[in-house]
All heavy atoms as atom14 arrays in JSON, in Angstrom:
{
  "sequence": "MVGVPLRVEEETLIKDYLMAWNVLVEKREVFMERRLNAKNEEE",
  "atom14_mask": [
    [1, 1, 1, 1, 1, 1, 1, 1, 0, 0, 0, 0, 0, 0],
    [1, 1, 1, 1, 1, 1, 1, 0, 0, 0, 0, 0, 0, 0],
    [1, 1, 1, 1, 0, 0, 0, 0, 0, 0, 0, 0, 0, 0],
    [1, 1, 1, 1, 1, 1, 1, 0, 0, 0, 0, 0, 0, 0],
    [1, 1, 1, 1, 1, 1, 1, 0, 0, 0, 0, 0, 0, 0],
    [1, 1, 1, 1, 1, 1, 1, 1, 0, 0, 0, 0, 0, 0],
    [1, 1, 1, 1, 1, 1, 1, 1, 1, 1, 1, 0, 0, 0],
    [1, 1, 1, 1, 1, 1, 1, 0, 0, 0, 0, 0, 0, 0],
    [1, 1, 1, 1, 1, 1, 1, 1, 1, 0, 0, 0, 0, 0],
    [1, 1, 1, 1, 1, 1, 1, 1, 1, 0, 0, 0, 0, 0],
    [1, 1, 1, 1, 1, 1, 1, 1, 1, 0, 0, 0, 0, 0],
    [1, 1, 1, 1, 1, 1, 1, 0, 0, 0, 0, 0, 0, 0],
    [1, 1, 1, 1, 1, 1, 1, 1, 0, 0, 0, 0, 0, 0],
    [1, 1, 1, 1, 1, 1, 1, 1, 0, 0, 0, 0, 0, 0],
    [1, 1, 1, 1, 1, 1, 1, 1, 1, 0, 0, 0, 0, 0],
    [1, 1, 1, 1, 1, 1, 1, 1, 0, 0, 0, 0, 0, 0],
    [1, 1, 1, 1, 1, 1, 1, 1, 1, 1, 1, 1, 0, 0],
    [1, 1, 1, 1, 1, 1, 1, 1, 0, 0, 0, 0, 0, 0],
    [1, 1, 1, 1, 1, 1, 1, 1, 0, 0, 0, 0, 0, 0],
    [1, 1, 1, 1, 1, 0, 0, 0, 0, 0, 0, 0, 0, 0],
    [1, 1, 1, 1, 1, 1, 1, 1, 1, 1, 1, 1, 1, 1],
    [1, 1, 1, 1, 1, 1, 1, 1, 0, 0, 0, 0, 0, 0],
    [1, 1, 1, 1, 1, 1, 1, 0, 0, 0, 0, 0, 0, 0],
    [1, 1, 1, 1, 1, 1, 1, 1, 0, 0, 0, 0, 0, 0],
    [1, 1, 1, 1, 1, 1, 1, 0, 0, 0, 0, 0, 0, 0],
    [1, 1, 1, 1, 1, 1, 1, 1, 1, 0, 0, 0, 0, 0],
    [1, 1, 1, 1, 1, 1, 1, 1, 1, 0, 0, 0, 0, 0],
    [1, 1, 1, 1, 1, 1, 1, 1, 1, 1, 1, 0, 0, 0],
    [1, 1, 1, 1, 1, 1, 1, 1, 1, 0, 0, 0, 0, 0],
    [1, 1, 1, 1, 1, 1, 1, 0, 0, 0, 0, 0, 0, 0],
    [1, 1, 1, 1, 1, 1, 1, 1, 1, 1, 1, 0, 0, 0],
    [1, 1, 1, 1, 1, 1, 1, 1, 0, 0, 0, 0, 0, 0],
    [1, 1, 1, 1, 1, 1, 1, 1, 1, 0, 0, 0, 0, 0],
    [1, 1, 1, 1, 1, 1, 1, 1, 1, 1, 1, 0, 0, 0],
    [1, 1, 1, 1, 1, 1, 1, 1, 1, 1, 1, 0, 0, 0],
    [1, 1, 1, 1, 1, 1, 1, 1, 0, 0, 0, 0, 0, 0],
    [1, 1, 1, 1, 1, 1, 1, 1, 0, 0, 0, 0, 0, 0],
    [1, 1, 1, 1, 1, 0, 0, 0, 0, 0, 0, 0, 0, 0],
    [1, 1, 1, 1, 1, 1, 1, 1, 1, 0, 0, 0, 0, 0],
    [1, 1, 1, 1, 1, 1, 1, 1, 0, 0, 0, 0, 0, 0],
    [1, 1, 1, 1, 1, 1, 1, 1, 1, 0, 0, 0, 0, 0],
    [1, 1, 1, 1, 1, 1, 1, 1, 1, 0, 0, 0, 0, 0],
    [1, 1, 1, 1, 1, 1, 1, 1, 1, 0, 0, 0, 0, 0]
  ],
  "atom14_positions": [
    [[0.83, -1.18, 0.0], [0.0, 0.0, 0.0], [0.87, 1.24, 0.0], [1.19, 1.81, 1.03], [-0.89, 0.0, 1.24], [-2.01, -0.99, 1.2], [-3.17, -0.65, 2.52], [-3.01, -2.15, 3.45], [0.0, 0.0, 0.0], [0.0, 0.0, 0.0], [0.0, 0.0, 0.0], [0.0, 0.0, 0.0], [0.0, 0.0, 0.0], [0.0, 0.0, 0.0]],
    [[1.22, 1.64, -1.14], [2.07, 2.82, -1.27], [1.23, 4.08, -1.1], [0.16, 4.21, -1.67], [2.77, 2.84, -2.65], [3.57, 4.1, -2.82], [3.62, 1.6, -2.81], [0.0, 0.0, 0.0], [0.0, 0.0, 0.0], [0.0, 0.0, 0.0], [0.0, 0.0, 0.0], [0.0, 0.0, 0.0], [0.0, 0.0, 0.0], [0.0, 0.0, 0.0]],
    [[1.7, 4.99, -0.25], [1.02, 6.26, -0.07], [-0.1, 6.25, 0.95], [-0.75, 7.26, 1.15], [0.0, 0.0, 0.0], [0.0, 0.0, 0.0], [0.0, 0.0, 0.0], [0.0, 0.0, 0.0], [0.0, 0.0, 0.0], [0.0, 0.0, 0.0], [0.0, 0.0, 0.0], [0.0, 0.0, 0.0], [0.0, 0.0, 0.0], [0.0, 0.0, 0.0]],
    [[-0.34, 5.12, 1.58], [-1.42, 5.04, 2.58], [-0.79, 5.15, 3.96], [0.06, 4.36, 4.33], [-2.19, 3.71, 2.45], [-3.25, 3.6, 3.54], [-2.81, 3.57, 1.08], [0.0, 0.0, 0.0], [0.0, 0.0, 0.0], [0.0, 0.0, 0.0], [0.0, 0.0, 0.0], [0.0, 0.0, 0.0], [0.0, 0.0, 0.0], [0.0, 0.0, 0.0]],
    [[-1.22, 6.14, 4.74], [-0.66, 6.27, 6.09], [-1.1, 5.1, 6.97], [-2.24, 4.67, 6.94], [-1.24, 7.58, 6.6], [-2.44, 7.85, 5.76], [-2.2, 7.17, 4.45], [0.0, 0.0, 0.0], [0.0, 0.0, 0.0], [0.0, 0.0, 0.0], [0.0, 0.0, 0.0], [0.0, 0.0, 0.0], [0.0, 0.0, 0.0], [0.0, 0.0, 0.0]],
    [[-0.17, 4.56, 7.72], [-0.46, 3.42, 8.57], [-0.92, 3.84, 9.95], [-1.44, 3.03, 10.7], [0.77, 2.52, 8.68], [1.27, 1.94, 7.36], [2.55, 1.12, 7.61], [0.21, 1.07, 6.72], [0.0, 0.0, 0.0], [0.0, 0.0, 0.0], [0.0, 0.0, 0.0], [0.0, 0.0, 0.0], [0.0, 0.0, 0.0], [0.0, 0.0, 0.0]],
    [[-0.73, 5.1, 10.29], [-1.07, 5.59, 11.62], [-2.02, 6.77, 11.49], [-1.75, 7.69, 10.73], [0.2, 6.01, 12.35], [-0.04, 6.45, 13.76], [1.3, 6.61, 14.49], [1.01, 7.06, 15.83], [1.54, 8.16, 16.36], [2.37, 8.88, 15.67], [1.23, 8.5, 17.58], [0.0, 0.0, 0.0], [0.0, 0.0, 0.0], [0.0, 0.0, 0.0]],
    [[-3.11, 6.72, 12.22], [-4.08, 7.82, 12.19], [-4.11, 8.44, 13.57], [-4.27, 7.76, 14.57], [-5.48, 7.31, 11.8], [-6.48, 8.45, 11.81], [-5.46, 6.64, 10.44], [0.0, 0.0, 0.0], [0.0, 0.0, 0.0], [0.0, 0.0, 0.0], [0.0, 0.0, 0.0], [0.0, 0.0, 0.0], [0.0, 0.0, 0.0], [0.0, 0.0, 0.0]],
    [[-3.94, 9.72, 13.6], [-3.96, 10.44, 14.86], [-5.36, 10.5, 15.44], [-6.34, 10.59, 14.7], [-3.42, 11.86, 14.69], [-1.99, 11.93, 14.21], [-0.99, 11.43, 15.23], [-1.25, 11.56, 16.43], [0.04, 10.89, 14.8], [0.0, 0.0, 0.0], [0.0, 0.0, 0.0], [0.0, 0.0, 0.0], [0.0, 0.0, 0.0], [0.0, 0.0, 0.0]],
    [[-5.48, 10.43, 16.75], [-6.77, 10.5, 17.41], [-7.51, 11.79, 17.04], [-8.73, 11.77, 16.82], [-6.59, 10.41, 18.92], [-7.9, 10.41, 19.68], [-7.7, 10.27, 21.18], [-6.54, 10.24, 21.65], [-8.72, 10.2, 21.89], [0.0, 0.0, 0.0], [0.0, 0.0, 0.0], [0.0, 0.0, 0.0], [0.0, 0.0, 0.0], [0.0, 0.0, 0.0]],
    [[-6.8, 12.87, 16.96], [-7.4, 14.16, 16.6], [-8.07, 14.09, 15.23], [-9.16, 14.63, 15.02], [-6.34, 15.24, 16.61], [-6.86, 16.62, 16.3], [-5.76, 17.66, 16.37], [-4.86, 17.55, 17.23], [-5.81, 18.59, 15.55], [0.0, 0.0, 0.0], [0.0, 0.0, 0.0], [0.0, 0.0, 0.0], [0.0, 0.0, 0.0], [0.0, 0.0, 0.0]],
    [[-7.44, 13.38, 14.29], [-8.0, 13.23, 12.94], [-9.29, 12.41, 12.99], [-10.27, 12.73, 12.32], [-6.98, 12.56, 12.01], [-5.8, 13.36, 11.97], [-7.53, 12.4, 10.61], [0.0, 0.0, 0.0], [0.0, 0.0, 0.0], [0.0, 0.0, 0.0], [0.0, 0.0, 0.0], [0.0, 0.0, 0.0], [0.0, 0.0, 0.0], [0.0, 0.0, 0.0]],
    [[-9.29, 11.34, 13.79], [-10.49, 10.51, 13.91], [-11.65, 11.31, 14.51], [-12.79, 11.2, 14.05], [-10.2, 9.29, 14.78], [-9.25, 8.25, 14.19], [-8.96, 7.16, 15.22], [-9.83, 7.66, 12.91], [0.0, 0.0, 0.0], [0.0, 0.0, 0.0], [0.0, 0.0, 0.0], [0.0, 0.0, 0.0], [0.0, 0.0, 0.0], [0.0, 0.0, 0.0]],
    [[-11.36, 12.1, 15.52], [-12.4, 12.92, 16.15], [-12.94, 13.94, 15.14], [-14.15, 14.12, 15.02], [-11.85, 13.62, 17.41], [-11.56, 12.56, 18.48], [-12.83, 14.67, 17.93], [-10.8, 13.09, 19.68], [0.0, 0.0, 0.0], [0.0, 0.0, 0.0], [0.0, 0.0, 0.0], [0.0, 0.0, 0.0], [0.0, 0.0, 0.0], [0.0, 0.0, 0.0]],
    [[-12.06, 14.57, 14.41], [-12.47, 15.56, 13.41], [-13.36, 14.92, 12.35], [-14.41, 15.46, 12.0], [-11.23, 16.18, 12.76], [-11.54, 17.17, 11.68], [-10.26, 17.67, 11.05], [-10.57, 18.43, 9.77], [-9.37, 18.71, 9.0], [0.0, 0.0, 0.0], [0.0, 0.0, 0.0], [0.0, 0.0, 0.0], [0.0, 0.0, 0.0], [0.0, 0.0, 0.0]],
    [[-12.96, 13.76, 11.85], [-13.76, 13.06, 10.83], [-15.11, 12.64, 11.37], [-16.12, 12.74, 10.69], [-13.0, 11.86, 10.29], [-11.79, 12.25, 9.47], [-11.67, 13.43, 9.07], [-10.95, 11.36, 9.22], [0.0, 0.0, 0.0], [0.0, 0.0, 0.0], [0.0, 0.0, 0.0], [0.0, 0.0, 0.0], [0.0, 0.0, 0.0], [0.0, 0.0, 0.0]],
    [[-15.14, 12.14, 12.6], [-16.4, 11.74, 13.23], [-17.34, 12.94, 13.35], [-18.52, 12.84, 13.0], [-16.12, 11.15, 14.61], [-17.37, 10.81, 15.37], [-18.04, 9.62, 15.14], [-17.91, 11.69, 16.3], [-19.21, 9.3, 15.83], [-19.07, 11.39, 17.0], [-19.71, 10.2, 16.76], [-20.85, 9.9, 17.43], [0.0, 0.0, 0.0], [0.0, 0.0, 0.0]],
    [[-16.83, 14.06, 13.82], [-17.67, 15.25, 13.98], [-18.17, 15.78, 12.63], [-19.32, 16.22, 12.52], [-16.91, 16.33, 14.73], [-16.64, 16.03, 16.2], [-15.76, 17.12, 16.81], [-17.93, 15.88, 16.98], [0.0, 0.0, 0.0], [0.0, 0.0, 0.0], [0.0, 0.0, 0.0], [0.0, 0.0, 0.0], [0.0, 0.0, 0.0], [0.0, 0.0, 0.0]],
    [[-17.34, 15.71, 11.62], [-17.78, 16.15, 10.29], [-18.9, 15.26, 9.77], [-19.91, 15.76, 9.24], [-16.59, 16.13, 9.32], [-15.6, 17.24, 9.56], [-14.09, 17.12, 8.54], [-14.75, 17.14, 6.9], [0.0, 0.0, 0.0], [0.0, 0.0, 0.0], [0.0, 0.0, 0.0], [0.0, 0.0, 0.0], [0.0, 0.0, 0.0], [0.0, 0.0, 0.0]],
    [[-18.77, 13.96, 9.95], [-19.82, 13.02, 9.5], [-21.1, 13.26, 10.29], [-22.2, 13.24, 9.73], [-19.34, 11.59, 9.66], [0.0, 0.0, 0.0], [0.0, 0.0, 0.0], [0.0, 0.0, 0.0], [0.0, 0.0, 0.0], [0.0, 0.0, 0.0], [0.0, 0.0, 0.0], [0.0, 0.0, 0.0], [0.0, 0.0, 0.0], [0.0, 0.0, 0.0]],
    [[-20.98, 13.45, 11.61], [-22.15, 13.7, 12.43], [-22.87, 14.98, 12.0], [-24.09, 15.01, 11.91], [-21.74, 13.8, 13.91], [-22.92, 14.0, 14.8], [-23.32, 15.17, 15.37], [-23.87, 13.02, 15.2], [-24.46, 14.97, 16.11], [-24.82, 13.65, 16.02], [-24.01, 11.65, 14.93], [-25.89, 12.98, 16.59], [-25.08, 10.98, 15.5], [-26.01, 11.64, 16.31]],
    [[-22.11, 16.03, 11.72], [-22.7, 17.29, 11.27], [-23.48, 17.12, 9.96], [-24.55, 17.71, 9.8], [-21.64, 18.37, 11.13], [-21.16, 18.87, 12.47], [-21.86, 18.76, 13.47], [-19.96, 19.41, 12.51], [0.0, 0.0, 0.0], [0.0, 0.0, 0.0], [0.0, 0.0, 0.0], [0.0, 0.0, 0.0], [0.0, 0.0, 0.0], [0.0, 0.0, 0.0]],
    [[-22.96, 16.31, 9.06], [-23.68, 16.06, 7.8], [-25.0, 15.35, 8.1], [-26.04, 15.7, 7.54], [-22.83, 15.23, 6.83], [-23.66, 14.76, 5.64], [-21.63, 16.04, 6.35], [0.0, 0.0, 0.0], [0.0, 0.0, 0.0], [0.0, 0.0, 0.0], [0.0, 0.0, 0.0], [0.0, 0.0, 0.0], [0.0, 0.0, 0.0], [0.0, 0.0, 0.0]],
    [[-24.98, 14.37, 8.99], [-26.21, 13.67, 9.34], [-27.24, 14.62, 9.94], [-28.42, 14.55, 9.63], [-25.91, 12.53, 10.33], [-25.2, 11.32, 9.77], [-24.83, 10.35, 10.89], [-26.06, 10.62, 8.73], [0.0, 0.0, 0.0], [0.0, 0.0, 0.0], [0.0, 0.0, 0.0], [0.0, 0.0, 0.0], [0.0, 0.0, 0.0], [0.0, 0.0, 0.0]],
    [[-26.79, 15.51, 10.8], [-27.7, 16.46, 11.42], [-28.25, 17.43, 10.38], [-29.46, 17.7, 10.34], [-26.99, 17.22, 12.57], [-27.84, 18.38, 13.07], [-26.66, 16.26, 13.71], [0.0, 0.0, 0.0], [0.0, 0.0, 0.0], [0.0, 0.0, 0.0], [0.0, 0.0, 0.0], [0.0, 0.0, 0.0], [0.0, 0.0, 0.0], [0.0, 0.0, 0.0]],
    [[-27.38, 17.94, 9.52], [-27.81, 18.91, 8.51], [-28.76, 18.29, 7.48], [-29.68, 18.95, 7.0], [-26.59, 19.49, 7.79], [-25.75, 20.39, 8.67], [-24.45, 20.81, 8.01], [-24.21, 20.45, 6.83], [-23.65, 21.48, 8.68], [0.0, 0.0, 0.0], [0.0, 0.0, 0.0], [0.0, 0.0, 0.0], [0.0, 0.0, 0.0], [0.0, 0.0, 0.0]],
    [[-28.53, 17.04, 7.15], [-29.34, 16.38, 6.1], [-30.37, 15.42, 6.7], [-30.86, 14.53, 6.02], [-28.42, 15.59, 5.16], [-27.31, 16.39, 4.54], [-27.83, 17.3, 3.47], [-26.68, 18.01, 2.78], [-27.11, 18.92, 1.77], [0.0, 0.0, 0.0], [0.0, 0.0, 0.0], [0.0, 0.0, 0.0], [0.0, 0.0, 0.0], [0.0, 0.0, 0.0]],
    [[-30.7, 15.6, 7.96], [-31.59, 14.68, 8.67], [-32.9, 14.45, 7.93], [-33.35, 13.32, 7.77], [-31.89, 15.21, 10.07], [-32.77, 14.3, 10.88], [-33.02, 14.88, 12.28], [-33.7, 13.92, 13.11], [-35.02, 13.75, 13.15], [-35.79, 14.48, 12.37], [-35.56, 12.84, 13.94], [0.0, 0.0, 0.0], [0.0, 0.0, 0.0], [0.0, 0.0, 0.0]],
    [[-33.53, 15.52, 7.46], [-34.82, 15.4, 6.79], [-34.7, 14.53, 5.52], [-35.57, 13.7, 5.25], [-35.38, 16.76, 6.44], [-35.83, 17.55, 7.66], [-36.39, 18.91, 7.29], [-36.87, 19.07, 6.15], [-36.35, 19.79, 8.15], [0.0, 0.0, 0.0], [0.0, 0.0, 0.0], [0.0, 0.0, 0.0], [0.0, 0.0, 0.0], [0.0, 0.0, 0.0]],
    [[-33.64, 14.72, 4.78], [-33.43, 13.94, 3.56], [-33.24, 12.46, 3.91], [-33.86, 11.58, 3.28], [-32.21, 14.46, 2.77], [-31.9, 13.57, 1.58], [-32.43, 15.89, 2.33], [0.0, 0.0, 0.0], [0.0, 0.0, 0.0], [0.0, 0.0, 0.0], [0.0, 0.0, 0.0], [0.0, 0.0, 0.0], [0.0, 0.0, 0.0], [0.0, 0.0, 0.0]],
    [[-32.42, 12.17, 4.91], [-32.18, 10.79, 5.3], [-33.44, 10.13, 5.82], [-33.74, 8.98, 5.5], [-31.07, 10.7, 6.36], [-29.69, 10.99, 5.83], [-28.91, 11.96, 6.43], [-29.18, 10.31, 4.74], [-27.63, 12.24, 5.95], [-27.93, 10.58, 4.26], [-27.14, 11.56, 4.87], [0.0, 0.0, 0.0], [0.0, 0.0, 0.0], [0.0, 0.0, 0.0]],
    [[-34.21, 10.85, 6.63], [-35.44, 10.3, 7.18], [-36.45, 10.01, 6.09], [-37.14, 8.99, 6.09], [-36.04, 11.23, 8.24], [-35.21, 11.34, 9.49], [-34.94, 9.77, 10.32], [-36.59, 9.41, 10.88], [0.0, 0.0, 0.0], [0.0, 0.0, 0.0], [0.0, 0.0, 0.0], [0.0, 0.0, 0.0], [0.0, 0.0, 0.0], [0.0, 0.0, 0.0]],
    [[-36.56, 10.9, 5.11], [-37.49, 10.71, 4.0], [-37.11, 9.46, 3.21], [-37.96, 8.63, 2.87], [-37.48, 11.93, 3.1], [-38.46, 11.85, 1.95], [-38.46, 13.1, 1.1], [-38.23, 14.2, 1.64], [-38.68, 12.97, -0.11], [0.0, 0.0, 0.0], [0.0, 0.0, 0.0], [0.0, 0.0, 0.0], [0.0, 0.0, 0.0], [0.0, 0.0, 0.0]],
    [[-35.83, 9.31, 2.91], [-35.36, 8.13, 2.17], [-35.61, 6.86, 2.96], [-36.01, 5.83, 2.4], [-33.88, 8.25, 1.85], [-33.57, 9.27, 0.79], [-32.1, 9.3, 0.49], [-31.79, 10.36, -0.45], [-30.55, 10.68, -0.79], [-29.53, 10.05, -0.27], [-30.34, 11.65, -1.64], [0.0, 0.0, 0.0], [0.0, 0.0, 0.0], [0.0, 0.0, 0.0]],
    [[-35.37, 6.92, 4.27], [-35.56, 5.74, 5.11], [-37.04, 5.34, 5.15], [-37.37, 4.16, 5.04], [-35.06, 6.04, 6.52], [-35.15, 4.86, 7.44], [-34.56, 5.16, 8.78], [-34.73, 4.01, 9.65], [-34.35, 3.98, 10.89], [-33.76, 5.0, 11.42], [-34.54, 2.91, 11.61], [0.0, 0.0, 0.0], [0.0, 0.0, 0.0], [0.0, 0.0, 0.0]],
    [[-37.92, 6.31, 5.3], [-39.34, 6.02, 5.33], [-39.82, 5.48, 3.98], [-40.64, 4.55, 3.93], [-40.13, 7.27, 5.72], [-39.98, 7.73, 7.16], [-40.69, 9.05, 7.38], [-40.49, 6.68, 8.13], [0.0, 0.0, 0.0], [0.0, 0.0, 0.0], [0.0, 0.0, 0.0], [0.0, 0.0, 0.0], [0.0, 0.0, 0.0], [0.0, 0.0, 0.0]],
    [[-39.31, 6.04, 2.88], [-39.69, 5.53, 1.56], [-39.22, 4.09, 1.38], [-39.96, 3.26, 0.85], [-39.09, 6.43, 0.45], [-39.81, 7.75, 0.36], [-40.94, 7.91, 0.82], [-39.15, 8.74, -0.21], [0.0, 0.0, 0.0], [0.0, 0.0, 0.0], [0.0, 0.0, 0.0], [0.0, 0.0, 0.0], [0.0, 0.0, 0.0], [0.0, 0.0, 0.0]],
    [[-38.01, 3.79, 1.8], [-37.49, 2.44, 1.68], [-38.31, 1.46, 2.55], [-38.61, 0.34, 2.13], [-36.02, 2.39, 2.09], [0.0, 0.0, 0.0], [0.0, 0.0, 0.0], [0.0, 0.0, 0.0], [0.0, 0.0, 0.0], [0.0, 0.0, 0.0], [0.0, 0.0, 0.0], [0.0, 0.0, 0.0], [0.0, 0.0, 0.0], [0.0, 0.0, 0.0]],
    [[-38.67, 1.9, 3.73], [-39.47, 1.05, 4.63], [-40.84, 0.78, 4.03], [-41.33, -0.34, 4.08], [-39.61, 1.73, 6.0], [-40.35, 0.91, 7.0], [-40.44, 1.61, 8.35], [-41.21, 0.76, 9.32], [-41.35, 1.42, 10.61], [0.0, 0.0, 0.0], [0.0, 0.0, 0.0], [0.0, 0.0, 0.0], [0.0, 0.0, 0.0], [0.0, 0.0, 0.0]],
    [[-41.45, 1.81, 3.45], [-42.76, 1.64, 2.84], [-42.71, 0.73, 1.61], [-43.66, 0.0, 1.34], [-43.37, 3.01, 2.47], [-43.76, 3.81, 3.68], [-44.02, 3.26, 4.75], [-43.79, 5.11, 3.53], [0.0, 0.0, 0.0], [0.0, 0.0, 0.0], [0.0, 0.0, 0.0], [0.0, 0.0, 0.0], [0.0, 0.0, 0.0], [0.0, 0.0, 0.0]],
    [[-41.62, 0.76, 0.87], [-41.47, -0.1, -0.3], [-41.34, -1.56, 0.12], [-41.75, -2.44, -0.62], [-40.27, 0.33, -1.12], [-40.49, 1.63, -1.86], [-39.27, 2.09, -2.62], [-38.25, 1.37, -2.64], [-39.32, 3.19, -3.21], [0.0, 0.0, 0.0], [0.0, 0.0, 0.0], [0.0, 0.0, 0.0], [0.0, 0.0, 0.0], [0.0, 0.0, 0.0]],
    [[-40.76, -1.82, 1.3], [-40.6, -3.19, 1.77], [-41.95, -3.8, 2.13], [-42.14, -5.0, 2.0], [-39.69, -3.23, 3.02], [-38.24, -2.95, 2.72], [-37.4, -2.93, 3.98], [-37.95, -3.12, 5.08], [-36.19, -2.71, 3.85], [0.0, 0.0, 0.0], [0.0, 0.0, 0.0], [0.0, 0.0, 0.0], [0.0, 0.0, 0.0], [0.0, 0.0, 0.0]],
    [[-42.89, -2.99, 2.54], [-44.19, -3.5, 2.99], [-45.13, -3.74, 1.87], [-45.2, -3.68, 0.83], [-44.84, -2.53, 3.97], [-44.04, -2.39, 5.24], [-44.6, -1.31, 6.16], [-45.48, -0.54, 5.75], [-44.14, -1.24, 7.29], [0.0, 0.0, 0.0], [0.0, 0.0, 0.0], [0.0, 0.0, 0.0], [0.0, 0.0, 0.0], [0.0, 0.0, 0.0]]
  ]
}
């Protein structure tokens, strides 16, 4: 694996987690709508 860092700093993991969480919060309505549509299609 050329060019792939083997060590990830804890600070980087926290930053990435918070960025992902913020996207979920910001796009909550979109995700919920898709989830409800998928659930309704299963039934």
